[in-house]
Every structure is written in structure tokens, then in C-alpha cells.
N, C-alpha and C positions, 0 to 999 in steps of 0.2 A: 102340218106336223108330219115328220117321217114315221113310217110304220116300222114295226120290228123287222119285217121282211126286207124293207129297203135298207135298214141299217146293217143287217146281216149280209145282204148282197154287196153293199159298199165295202164292208170289212173283207169279204171274200175276194172282191176285185183287188183291194189293196194288198192282200196277202199274195195273190197270184202275181201282181206286178212286182212285188218285193222279190219273190223267188225267181221270176224271169230276169230281173236286173242283176240278182246275185249270180245267176248262171252266166249272163253276159260279162259280168266282171271277171268271173273265173276264166271264161274264154279268152278275154283280153290278157289276163296274167299268163295263161298257157302260151299264147302267141308270143308274149314278151320273153318268156323263159326259152322258147324255141329259138327266137331270134338271137338272144344272148348266148345260148349254147352253140349255135352255128357260128356266130362271130368269134367265140372263144376257140372253137375247134379250128377255124380258119386261121386265126392268129397263131395258134400253136403250130399248125402245119407250116405256115410261112416262116415262123421263127426257126423251126427245125431246118427247113430248106436254106434259109439265110445263113444259119450257123455252119451248115455243111459247105456252102459256097465260100464263106469267109475263111474256113479252114483250108480250102483248096487254093487260095490266092497265092500268087508267086511273087508279086512286087507291090509297092505302094500305089503306083498308078492304077493297077487293076483293082486295088482295094477302094480307091477313091471313086472310080467309075461304077463299081458294084454298089457302093454306098449311095451314089446319086440315083441309080436305077431302083433301089429298094424303097426310096421315099416317093417316087413319082406316083404310084397308084394310091397313095394314102388319101388324098383329097377325094378321089372318086369313091373309095370304099367308105370313107366317113360320110359322104353325102348319101350314099346308098343306105347305110345303116340308119342315118337320120330320117331318110324318107320312109323306110320300113317302120321305124319307131313311131313316126308321126301318123302313118296309116293305121297302125294298131290303136293308138290313142284316139285318133279321129273316129274310127269305126266304133270303138267302145263308147266314146263320148256321144256319138250320134244316136246310139241305141238308148242311152240315158235321156238324151234330149227328146227323142220321140216319145218315150214313156212319160216324161214330165209334161210335154205338151198335151198328150192325150189325157193325163190325169187332171191337168189344169183346165182343159176344155170341158171335161165332164163336171168338174167342181163348179165352173162358171155357169154351166147349164143348170145344174142343181140349185145353185144359189138364185139364178134368175127365176127358176120355177117357184122357189120358196118365196121370193119377193112378189111374184105374180099372185100366188096363193094368198099371201098376206094382204095384198092390195084388194083382192076380191072380198076378203072377209074383214077388211078394215072398216071401222065405224065411219059414219058420214062426217065430213068435215076434215078428214085426214089426207085429203088428196095431195096437198102440198108436201107432206112428209113422205108419201109414197113416191111422188115425182122426184123428190130430192134423193131418195134411196135408189131409184132407177137410174138417175143421172150419175150417181156415184159409182154404180156398177158399170155403167157404160164407160165412164172415164177410166176406171181401173182396168177394164178390158182393153181399151185403146192403149193405155200406158204399157200393159203387158205385151201387146202386139208390137209396139214400138221397140221395146227391149229385145224381143225375139228377133226383129229385123236387124237391129244393131249387132246382135251377137252373130247372126248369119253373115252380115257384111264383114265383120272382123274375122270370122272363120275363113271366108272366101279369100280375104286379103292375105291371111297367113298361108293358106294353101298356094296362092299365087306366088308369094315370096319364096316359099320352099321350092316350088317348081323352078323358079328363075335361078335360085342359088344352085340347085342341082344341075340345071342345064349349063350354067356358066362354069361349074367345077369340072364337069366331064370333058369339055373341049380343052381346058387348060391341062388336065392330066394327060389327055391324048397327045397334045402338042409336045409335052416333055419327053414322050417315048421316042 
């Protein structure tokens, strides 16, 4: 059985984790706001410059050439924005994943300790039940580890895809210039 001190320590650790994750979430939101503010400021500056340039156009050919030049860097800027957005989300999500893995690992250890304690204090003849419980815990742990590996592989694949999209967009935008 858990002692009152162990219960208090577990609650204290959970509260500390909650506050730590809340702080990380706020950091992620702050980074997202900064990214969006800088993107909006850049868009406003570009819009102002483009408007000034359009107002100084002398003929239709110059207008068409200017229009083509205005849209060239769009893919590169979009890819850069997407990359920054993904980095913010990935970093924040990574912190949550680390905390979840840590909490899950601690809970698994506590549960295994509880099972071992129960096994030691179990009445004679209950060995099969204890073995079944230990087997279930082992199976659940293995399943959780498999899910973690699958999520890691999916994350790595998404990062790889984002990197290749970014790399392919940048040369196309550069060629158009």
C-alpha cells in the first residue's frame, strides 16, 4: 500500500509537471505570436513597397514584369513560414512528449513495484494470478513502447518531408528570379 508521504510526493510531482507543461505551452504560444507578428509586419512592408512600385509604373509591360517579380519569392516565404511554424509546434510537442514519457515510465515503475509487493504478500497458491498480472504489465509496457516508436517514426517522416519540400521550393523560387 502507498503511504501518505508517497501519495503527497506523487501529487507534488504531478503539480510540478503540470506547471512545467503550462509554461512550455505559453512559450510555444509566445513564439507563435512572434512569428505571426513578424510575418504580418513583413507582409505589410512588402505591400507598401509593392503599392509604391505599382503607382510608379509607366506602361502595361512594366506592370506585367513587376507582377511576375512580386510572386516569385512567395513559395520560398511560405516554405520558411511553414518551417518555423513546424519547429515551434515540434519543439513544444517534444516537451510534452518528454514529460508524458517520464510520467508514464514512473507510473509503470510504481505499478510494477505494487505488483511485486502484492506478489510477496500474496497467499500461497496465487502464483498463477501473480504471474498473469506480471505478464499483463509486461505486455502493456511493450505495447506502449511500440506506440512510442511508431510516433517517433511518423514524426521523423514528417520532418523529412518538410525538409524536402522546403529544399525543393527554395531552388524553384531562386530559378524564377
